[in-house]
VOPAGU-2260 file (C-alpha; in pm, 1 decimal, decimal comma):
REM VOPAGU-2260
SITE   aa  ch    i         X         Y         Z
SITE  MET   A    0   -7164,9   18494,0    8319,4
SITE  ALA   A    1   -7186,5   18719,1    8624,3
SITE  ARG   A    2   -7151,2   18547,2    8962,9
SITE  PRO   A    3   -7127,4   18703,6    9307,6
SITE  LEU   A    4   -6796,4   18652,7    9489,5
SITE  ALA   A    5   -6897,9   18820,3    9812,9
SITE  GLY   A    6   -7147,8   19052,8    9971,4
SITE  PHE   A    7   -7128,7   19303,7   10253,5
SITE  ASP   A    8   -7342,2   19565,2   10427,5
SITE  THR   A    9   -7272,9   19927,0   10336,9
SITE  SER   A   10   -7484,1   20095,2   10604,3
SITE  ASN   A   11   -7172,2   20267,2   10744,9
SITE  GLN   A   12   -7142,9   20621,5   10606,3
SITE  ARG   A   13   -6762,2   20636,4   10638,6
SITE  PRO   A   14   -6521,2   20486,0   10382,1
SITE  VAL   A   15   -6447,8   20122,7   10470,0
SITE  VAL   A   16   -6217,1   19859,3   10317,6
SITE  HIS   A   17   -6375,0   19516,8   10263,4
SITE  ARG   A   18   -6160,9   19209,7   10200,4
SITE  LEU   A   19   -6328,5   18949,0    9982,4
SITE  ALA   A   20   -6321,5   18589,6   10101,4
SITE  ALA   A   21   -6321,9   18455,5    9742,5
SITE  SER   A   22   -6054,0   18204,2    9654,2
SITE  LEU   A   23   -5754,0   18316,0    9450,5
SITE  ALA   A   24   -5853,0   18060,8    9182,6
SITE  MET   A   25   -6193,6   18227,5    9138,8
SITE  VAL   A   26   -6040,2   18574,5    9118,5
SITE  SER   A   27   -5762,2   18463,6    8881,7
SITE  ALA   A   28   -6017,3   18303,6    8645,9
SITE  ALA   A   29   -6210,0   18631,3    8609,8
SITE  SER   A   30   -6118,3   18859,0    8319,4
SITE  THR   A   31   -6348,6   19142,9    8431,5
SITE  PHE   A   32   -6529,8   19246,2    8747,8
SITE  ALA   A   33   -6826,5   19458,9    8851,6
SITE  ILE   A   34   -6959,8   19611,8    9170,7
SITE  SER   A   35   -7334,6   19630,0    9219,6
SITE  LEU   A   36   -7576,1   19775,7    9471,7
SITE  GLU   A   37   -7844,3   19528,4    9575,8
SITE  PRO   A   38   -8157,5   19569,9    9785,8
SITE  GLY   A   39   -8179,9   19387,3   10117,7
SITE  THR   A   40   -7910,8   19171,1   10272,9
SITE  ALA   A   41   -7915,5   18859,6   10051,6
SITE  THR   A   42   -7657,4   18812,6    9775,6
SITE  PRO   A   43   -7849,2   18774,2    9447,1
SITE  ALA   A   44   -7780,7   18504,2    9186,4
SITE  ARG   A   45   -7706,7   18781,4    8931,4
SITE  PRO   A   46   -7625,5   19150,2    8986,2
SITE  THR   A   47   -7898,5   19406,2    8922,1
SITE  GLN   A   48   -7771,4   19764,5    8963,2
SITE  ILE   A   49   -7406,8   19766,6    8845,3
SITE  VAL   A   50   -7224,1   20081,0    8959,2
SITE  ALA   A   51   -6862,6   20003,5    8857,1
SITE  THR   A   52   -6677,2   19767,5    8621,7
SITE  GLY   A   53   -6315,5   19694,3    8542,3
SITE  VAL   A   54   -6060,5   19457,3    8390,6
SITE  SER   A   55   -5875,7   19214,4    8615,7
SITE  GLN   A   56   -5502,5   19274,4    8656,3
SITE  VAL   A   57   -5435,9   18947,4    8846,3
């Protein structure tokens, strides 16, 4: 089940590093991850437009 760990604004046009405030327990429990682009500023209950996925190495 997909759940958001964090959200951030990407209005800056330069490359930026974002550190997620998710707990290590949440990250360690995940076997895969995805990055999505969402409209507006609210974090949705489920992702809509997934742009990247991967397998957790933690």
